[in-house]
C-alpha positions as CSV (number, residue, x, y, z in Angstrom):
1,M,0.0,0.0,0.0
2,A,1.3,3.4,-0.9
3,T,2.3,6.0,1.6
4,T,1.9,9.7,0.9
5,I,4.4,12.4,1.9
6,Q,4.3,16.1,1.1
7,M,7.0,17.6,-1.0
8,K,7.8,21.3,-1.6
9,N,9.8,23.0,-4.3
10,D,11.7,25.8,-2.5
11,N,12.2,27.7,-5.8
12,T,8.6,27.9,-6.8
13,G,6.8,27.2,-3.5
14,I,4.6,24.5,-5.2
15,I,3.6,21.6,-2.9
16,K,2.9,18.2,-4.3
17,N,2.4,14.8,-2.9
18,G,5.1,12.2,-3.2
19,Y,4.4,8.5,-2.8
20,Y,6.2,5.3,-2.1
21,G,5.1,1.7,-1.9
22,F,2.8,-0.4,-4.1
23,S,0.5,1.7,-6.3
24,W,-3.0,0.2,-6.3
25,T,-4.2,3.0,-8.6
26,T,-1.5,2.1,-11.2
27,F,-2.4,-1.6,-10.8
28,F,-6.1,-1.0,-11.4
29,F,-6.0,2.0,-13.8
30,G,-2.7,1.4,-15.7
31,S,-1.0,4.5,-16.9
32,F,-3.8,6.9,-15.9
33,P,-2.5,7.9,-12.5
34,A,0.6,9.3,-14.3
35,L,-1.8,11.4,-16.4
36,F,-3.7,12.7,-13.3
37,R,-0.3,13.6,-11.7
38,Q,0.6,15.5,-14.8
39,D,3.4,13.1,-15.6
40,F,2.7,13.2,-19.3
41,K,5.9,11.5,-20.6
42,T,5.4,8.5,-18.3
43,F,1.7,8.3,-19.2
44,F,2.4,8.1,-23.0
45,G,5.4,5.8,-22.5
46,T,3.6,3.3,-20.3
47,F,0.4,3.5,-22.4
48,A,2.4,2.6,-25.5
49,V,4.2,-0.2,-23.8
50,Y,0.9,-1.7,-22.4
51,L,-0.7,-1.4,-25.8
52,I,2.1,-3.0,-27.7
53,L,2.5,-5.8,-25.1
54,G,-1.2,-6.3,-25.0
55,L,-1.6,-6.6,-28.7
56,V,1.3,-9.0,-29.1
57,T,0.4,-11.3,-26.2
58,F,-3.4,-11.0,-26.3
59,G,-3.5,-8.9,-23.2
60,I,-1.4,-11.1,-20.9
61,G,1.8,-9.1,-21.4
62,G,0.1,-5.8,-20.7
63,F,-1.3,-7.2,-17.5
64,V,2.1,-8.5,-16.4
65,A,3.8,-5.2,-17.2
66,G,1.1,-3.3,-15.3
67,F,1.6,-5.5,-12.3
68,I,5.3,-5.0,-12.3
69,W,5.0,-1.3,-12.9
70,A,2.6,-0.9,-9.9
71,F,5.5,-1.9,-7.7
72,M,7.8,0.7,-9.3
73,Y,5.8,3.8,-10.2
74,N,5.4,5.6,-6.9
75,K,9.2,5.4,-6.2
76,Y,9.9,6.5,-9.8
77,Y,7.5,9.5,-9.6
78,T,8.9,10.6,-6.2
79,R,12.4,10.4,-7.5
80,K,11.4,12.6,-10.5
81,L,10.0,15.2,-8.1
82,I,13.3,15.2,-6.2
83,E,15.2,15.7,-9.5
84,Q,12.9,18.7,-10.2
85,G,14.0,20.3,-6.9
86,Y,11.3,19.1,-4.5
87,K,12.1,18.2,-0.9
88,F,10.3,16.2,1.7
89,V,8.2,18.2,4.2
90,G,6.9,16.9,7.5
91,S,8.2,15.3,10.6
92,Q,11.8,14.0,10.7
93,D,10.5,10.4,11.1
94,S,8.3,10.5,8.0
95,I,11.1,12.2,6.0
96,N,13.6,9.5,7.1
97,A,11.1,6.7,6.2
98,A,10.5,8.3,2.8
99,C,14.2,8.7,2.1
100,A,14.8,5.0,3.0
101,A,11.9,3.8,0.9
102,V,12.8,5.9,-2.1
103,G,16.6,5.2,-1.7
104,V,17.9,8.8,-1.5
105,S,19.9,10.6,1.1
106,N,18.0,12.9,3.5
107,V,17.2,15.9,1.1
């Protein structure tokens, strides 16, 4: 199950939610959570991969890829936010847990 942590970009002041853990929304809705998070490159990329794998394997490949991607997407998205200058906001315990789960040093 995914855990939410707030992230803030000090340059722009924009606050977004970062996530880590299994993404049930990605599992059930495929690439659409990326679209709702305005992660357009990931949306189009995963949609194309799901479509191609689904067509070639009669849907089984798309399902398997979606299952694997559900384990990876939240961590990937949160790391992209960190690359864009976002930092974790909250208690030190929640920041430490997020850093450990995402695999980054305390930012």
